[in-house]
LUMTORTOR-447938 format. One record per residue (C-alpha): residue in one letter; x, y, z. Coordinates in steps of 0.05 Angstrom, whole numbers. Example, Ala and Ser with C-alpha at 12.3 -4.5 7.8 and 13.67 -1.06 7.14 Angstrom:
residues 2
A  246  -90  156
S  273  -21  143
END
This chain:
residues 187
X  312  -267  -300
X  276  -325  -266
X  255  -376  -317
X  227  -438  -282
X  203  -469  -218
X  207  -538  -190
X  166  -584  -235
X  200  -652  -229
X  252  -665  -175
X  288  -717  -218
X  301  -669  -277
X  343  -606  -279
X  300  -543  -282
X  328  -481  -315
X  321  -425  -264
X  361  -368  -295
X  406  -353  -353
X  450  -298  -381
X  480  -295  -451
X  532  -241  -459
X  534  -206  -527
X  583  -152  -502
X  634  -145  -446
X  608  -138  -374
X  645  -128  -308
X  607  -188  -279
X  552  -238  -290
X  507  -238  -229
X  454  -286  -206
X  419  -261  -143
X  367  -299  -103
X  369  -362  -145
X  393  -412  -93
X  327  -413  -56
X  292  -468  -16
X  258  -501  -75
X  319  -545  -88
X  376  -574  -48
X  424  -580  -106
X  439  -526  -158
X  486  -525  -217
X  520  -465  -249
X  542  -480  -321
X  586  -431  -359
X  600  -445  -433
X  649  -409  -480
X  667  -358  -426
X  721  -308  -446
X  755  -249  -413
X  780  -184  -444
X  844  -185  -402
X  894  -239  -423
X  929  -239  -355
X  872  -250  -307
X  838  -304  -268
X  762  -313  -275
X  729  -320  -207
X  663  -336  -174
X  640  -308  -108
X  578  -325  -68
X  525  -272  -57
X  470  -259  -6
X  413  -208  -14
X  449  -174  -71
X  518  -167  -38
X  582  -208  -43
X  597  -257  13
X  671  -253  28
X  670  -302  86
X  731  -347  83
X  725  -413  45
X  765  -475  58
X  780  -512  -6
X  817  -571  -33
X  830  -590  -104
X  877  -605  -160
X  893  -580  -228
X  929  -615  -284
X  958  -604  -353
X  929  -641  -413
X  998  -649  -445
X  1031  -716  -430
X  1086  -712  -377
X  1069  -641  -357
X  1055  -609  -289
X  1000  -632  -242
X  993  -593  -177
X  953  -613  -116
X  924  -557  -73
X  904  -572  -2
X  876  -534  58
X  878  -465  27
X  832  -408  46
X  812  -348  5
X  767  -288  18
X  703  -316  -10
X  721  -326  -83
X  738  -387  -125
X  789  -384  -182
X  759  -424  -240
X  814  -414  -292
X  888  -415  -301
X  915  -344  -300
X  934  -316  -368
X  876  -349  -403
X  878  -302  -463
X  824  -266  -501
X  819  -306  -566
X  747  -330  -566
X  764  -386  -615
X  818  -419  -573
X  818  -391  -503
X  746  -405  -482
X  732  -431  -412
X  679  -480  -390
X  659  -492  -318
X  607  -531  -278
X  596  -515  -205
X  550  -557  -162
X  522  -518  -103
X  491  -548  -40
X  469  -485  -3
X  405  -507  33
X  432  -562  77
X  435  -557  153
X  509  -574  156
X  567  -567  108
X  541  -517  56
X  589  -531  0
X  604  -536  -74
X  643  -578  -123
X  674  -547  -186
X  702  -574  -251
X  730  -529  -305
X  769  -532  -371
X  813  -474  -391
X  869  -457  -439
X  931  -420  -414
X  966  -373  -462
X  1019  -350  -414
X  1070  -387  -373
X  1040  -373  -304
X  1030  -448  -290
X  1073  -479  -345
X  1079  -471  -421
X  1038  -423  -463
X  980  -457  -500
X  973  -514  -450
X  904  -540  -434
X  884  -546  -360
X  831  -580  -320
X  812  -559  -249
X  773  -597  -196
X  760  -562  -130
X  714  -570  -70
X  697  -511  -25
X  665  -510  43
X  641  -446  75
X  674  -433  142
X  621  -411  192
X  547  -405  180
X  542  -348  129
X  484  -362  82
X  483  -349  7
X  430  -344  -46
X  468  -327  -110
X  535  -320  -144
X  576  -272  -186
X  625  -290  -242
X  679  -237  -255
X  751  -226  -275
X  805  -209  -225
X  821  -155  -276
X  782  -132  -337
X  713  -157  -358
X  678  -221  -377
X  677  -212  -452
X  627  -266  -471
X  595  -332  -455
X  531  -368  -436
X  514  -376  -363
X  459  -421  -334
X  432  -438  -265
X  394  -504  -257
X  356  -531  -198
X  370  -605  -191
X  333  -639  -133
END
């Protein structure tokens, strides 16, 4: 659902939103990263999954289809608990998707909600890229101790010249059980 158009380049404009009231295999925003803006922001609030042992991912889309072109990315993740694990991740490539959570995030909507902000820069001549920040709770021991809080910061650069005009949020397994999802045009 398209909601707004460019009205003031200095203020965020709500372009599209989805609020899940029941589980869905994916939240899809097609044809939202158009030429009206150079900077877009995806904001996900209170996102939950129905599979406790899955990663939540985002993949770029073009003309209604997933873009699986390899991404180069760098980033880091860290544990909120004092003295716990912090891991740096460098020069990794994946088949088009971004992991935005720790695996084993759990399904308890009160405690294991996930929040993410992704800044997209798709309409630039060089270096189409994004920057992501997310907060997630881990219930399993995939990274460290159950119940630990995690933050993630990652930057992704598209390898090659494959364009994109949208994105899809989905679970590696299971469904997205709930959450609020917004696309803003920035400048």
